[in-house]
N, C-alpha and C positions, 0 to 999 in steps of 0.2 A: 529540454524545453517544457519536457512533462512534468518534473519534479518541480520546476517553478510554477507551473500550472497547477497544481494541486497544493502548494505551500502555500503562494499569496491569500487564497481566499483561505485557508486555514489558519491562517493568522490571526485572523478577525473573530473566530471562532469564540465561545465563551470561553473553551480549555485554552486555547493559544491566549488569549486578552487576560484571563485570570491568573495564568502562570508567569507571566510578563509580569503581569503589575505584584505579585510576590513576591520574585526577585528581584524587583528593581535593579536591571542588571548595570555594574559599573563599566566604563568604557575600557576598552581594549581593542588589539587587533583584529578581533574578528567583527564581520556584522551580521547583522537580524536582516532576515527576507520578509519583506521588501523595503522597511523602513528606514535601512542600512544605518541604524541606528548602533552605534562601537559596542562590542562586550568582550569580555575576556573569553579565550577560546571555548572551555567545558560550556558556559552559559548557552553560546551561540550553537554549539551542537544540539544540545539540550532543548532550547525554544523552537529553531528552527525542523527538529526532527520531529516534534511535538507537531507543532505548526504541519507539517510535511503529512503528518497522518491522521489533521482532525475532521478534515473534509471526505473522508472515504475515498480521496480521487488521483490515489497514489499506485504505483506499480504495483505488477504482481510477478511472484515466479509459480508458477500455477504445477508444475509438480510437487512442489514440497508446501503449498499452503502458505505462501510467505511475499511477503512485502518488503524486497530487497533497498528501493531508491529512498525509502524515507528515513532509515536512519544509518546508512550507506552515505551519500549525499549530501547531508548534515555533519555528519563527519568532517566528509573529505573537505567541504565548504571552509569550515571552521577553521583545521589546521592549514589550508592550502592558502586562506587570508593570512594566517600568522605568519606564516613563511614566503609570502606572495610567489609561489613558485609560477609557471608558466602552466596554461592552458592546456598544454600536451599532457604535463605531467599532472595535473589533477585528472583529465580523462582516465590515463593509466591508471592512476590510486583507482579511482569509480569501476573500472574493469576488475580491477582486483580483489576490491573490495565485493564484489558483486559475484565473482568466482566461487571465495572461497566460502561465501556466506552461503552462497545457493548449494554447494557441495556438501556442506555440514548439513543442512537443512535435508537434503537428499538421505545424507546418512542414516540420523534418527528417525528419518520416514513418519509413516502418518501416525503412531503408536505416541510420538512425540504431541502431536497435537489435540491430543485425547483429552489432556489439561491445561497446557503451556500453548500458550499463542506465538509462534516461529520469530513473528518479526521482533519482541521483544527479546527474545531469548538470542537465538541465534542472529537476528540482527547485530548485537553486540561485536561478533563475530566480526561479521562483515566491517562493521564500521572500523575495527581495530587494524585491519587488513588494511584497507585504503590510509589510516593515518598511519600506522606503521611502514605503510610504501613510501608515503611524502617525507617522511620525517627519515628516509634512506638507512634504516635501520639492517645490520646484518642479519644473518639467518637465523642466528642463536636468538637475539633480543627479537627479531620478529616472531620468531615461533614462541617466544617468554612472552610477547603482546596478546598474542590469541591465548595462550596459556591463563593470564592474570586474565581476561575477557570473559571467560569462561566460569568465573567465581562470582562474577557480578550478572550476569545473565538471569534474566528474570522479566517474569509477563505474565500472571495467570489467564486460564479461561474465562473463569470465575467475573472478574471486571470487566467484561461486556456481556455474560448472559444476563444481570441482575440489574437491570435499572430500580430507579433513575441513575447506577453509575454513569460519570462522564470520565473515566479517567483510561479509557482506551488510548487516547494519543498521548498518554504518556509511555506508550511501550518503546515507538520508537524515538521519543524524544531522550530516554535513560538509553535506551541500547546505543544511540550517538555518541552520548555523550561518556559513558560507561568506557566505550570502545577509544574515545581520544583518551580518557583516563591511563586506559590501561598501555596505551601505544608511550603515552610522555612517559610513564613509570618506568616500563621496559627500558627505555631511551638511557634514562638513570641507570639502569641495572639493579633492578625491580624483579628477581625471576621468579615464575610461576609452573607448576607441575608439567613437565612436557607430557605426561599422558593420562591427562587429565581430560581427553575423550575418550578414551579409551579403555581407562584406569577401572580396577575393581569396585571404587566409590564415585569415578566420574561423570563426564556429562549423560553419554550414552544410555548406562546404566540408570544414574537417577530419576532421568526425563524420559525415557523412552522404555526402558527396559532392554536394552541392544547392549550384549558383553563383548558383543564381538565388533564393536565398529569401527567402517575404517573409511575413509573418504578417497573416492575415485574420481577419474575421467576429468582430471583438471584439463580445461583447455580443449576440451573436446565434445562441442563449440564452448567457447566461449559462454555463458549464461546469460551475461549481458545481451547477446543476441539472441534469444528467446524467453525474452520477458515481455509478459501480456499489459499493455497498454489500457488502463482505465478508459471507457468510453463513454460511463451511467459513472453518477455522484454516490453509490451506495455499496454494500458487501459483494464481493466479485462471485457469490457465490449465487446469486441473482440473475448473473447479467446472463446466460444463455435463454432463461426462462423469458428477459428483457427482451433479448432480440427477437425470438418468436413471436411474443406479444407484439411487436412494432410491425412484424412482418404481417400479420394478423391483421393490425390494425390500416394496414394499406391495401389489403383487397379484400378482408373478411366484410363480416356485418358489421353494420352501427351500434354505436357503443350502447345506443338506448336499447338494441334490440337485443341485447347478450341476456341471454337467461342465466347461464350457467357458465365459470373457466375451472377446468383440469389441467391440473398442474404435475409431470410427470419430472421427475430428475434424481441424482445418487441421494446416499441417506447422509453422507456431511450437508450439503445443501438446506435438506428439510431439519435437519437436526441444530445447523447453526442460523438459518433464517428461516425459522420456523414458526414466529410472531403473527398471528391471525386479528390481532384487533390493535395495532401500533397507536399509540397518542403522539409521542415525541418525537423529535425529529433521527435520534440515535436510534429507537425501537422500530422506526418506517425504514430505517437502512438497512434491518436484519428481516425484514419481510417479504418472503414471495408473492404473498399476498397483496403486499401494497403496493411492491413496486412493478408487478404485472397491473394491475389495477390502474396505476399510473401512468404506465407507459399506453396502455390502450386511451383512456381520456386526454392525455397531454401530449402525447405525441415523442415526448425526450424523459430520462430519468435525471436531470441534471440537478441542481442547487433549488431552485425553484419548484421542482416535484416536494421538498423538503420543509418550504414556508408554510407559515401558519394554514393559509386561504386554500393551499394542495391538502394539508391534512386534514381540514375540516368540509372539502369538498364534497357535497353529497354523491353526485356521480362513482366517485372514486370508494366512499365507504360502501354506497349501495353493491359493484363490483365486489371488493374484499368481500360482501358477504355473503356472495355467490362463487366463492372459489375452494376448491380443496388443493391438496397438494402431497404427494406421497410420492415414496422410491418405487420408480423401478429398477429391479434387478439387472436388467442388460445395461444401461446407462448408469449401475453404479460400478461396475465392473470395467468402464470406461477410466473411472475417475481412479489418481489427479489425472493421471496426462492426457484426459477429456474430461470439461465440465460442459458435458449435455444435458436439454431440455429439453422435454414435447407439453406443448400447451394445444388444447382443445377449448375453443369455446361454440357453445351452443346456443344456436338463437331462441326465440319464444315460438316458431314453429316448428323445432325438435331438429332442424338442419345445422349439421355441427362442420366445425371446419378446424384444422389442424396444421401445425406445424413442427415441426423434429431439426433443434439444432446440436449439432456434433459438437460443435467449438464456439466461442465466445467470438464478435467484434472486438476486435484489437490482441485475441492473441498469436503468437507467433506463424500460427500455420491461416490467420486471416486479419492481415496488419492492418493498421493504419496507415496510412500516407502522411507525408509531411503535413501535405495540406491540410489533412484533418486535424494530425495535431496542431498544427497554427489555429485552426479553427476551434479548436478545445481549449489554446491558450484565450482567444480572442473573444470566447466566451464568459470566461472566469478571471483573467485577470483585469480588464479596462475597469469594470465596477469598481476595484480598489484599489486603483493607483491612477486612475483614468486615462484616455485614451493614447495622447503623447508620450507619458513616461511608459506605459505599453509597449509599444511602438520602438522606444529606441530600449527597453528590456530586450525585448526579443532580436532586436538586430545585434545587441551585442551579445545574445546570449548565440547567434547561427555564426557568430566568429571566432566563437570559444577556441578552435583547435589552435590558432593562428596567434591568441595573446601572447605576450614574451612575459609579463605580468600581471596574477590576478589582480591587484589592484587595479588593474587596465580596464577591470570589467564595472561600467559604471552603471549603477541602480538608481541615479538620478533621475 
């Protein structure tokens, strides 16, 4: 449900539309979301994976700076369509893809995230694992699929640090496609280097400087149960600050009475989301100053917060100019296991109001309810496909575990 909530609005972003037009997909056994346009399995994985990440609404594995759902579910949908497996088989593959991807992301640790975007790199493993499970590969070929995936993993952080680049959604799309290719290749006997993770010139050393990489804790608990569901349409590093700002909006000073805003959070948040004067939607999604100001003015930070009207809103821009953000050493020590932020607003009489969020709405320790998940779906999907079709899609998704064939999942 959440993956579709992210993918449907993502499918109409310039990045996803442009890539679809550029590739002009040929008919095949897989389907694009939400158009149901037929496509070959590789192209479906690429385009759906790109759309899933394009609107910045996809889920997060917070302990590893990783978006598992966008590439993993895109790969699983493409292969599940091709094989027409059951809904239960599909969900098992997704679970395994989340597990292997997240565990490898944990193994390479924060050092990997300094230069690489984990969704593009480690997402390739998650996609390969999901595809390999659906293809029912034996142990040797399953391992071979992961080994082949490693050498196709990619995603440089500079792509989203340097505007006007709009290539970030390609991370998850490429990861989904590469994972599918790796699994299909392994099925036909292509062999990868089975020490590609821990070898002297392997993934751990090359991307994180980790010379003793090991993957631990599989299934304890399954990482899909410890995933953050996004409640805001922007970079996850801004979420705790947004949540604090929304609490202040409810019982703090009026927006017009705010003289200054101070944000204290962890170092990665200030580095990745430190833009102070964003002008484009992509920049604004990575700006603590903008998202906190938008939360205070608009009352939510969903898609309308990144439309032209909001980006030019004088009230938001005035608050941004009055905002500072810095690292709090104690909050930094909590990351990445906790993504915390403290927001203090001071009114024109000098009175300060403060809120501290030690977790984010949608994190495993503060999860969204099924009702909130459906509310997110109802806000994001109907504007693209219409109310009646959205209702049909939602109904079909809730019945997914009982489907005997994925072709019965009706997107019409």
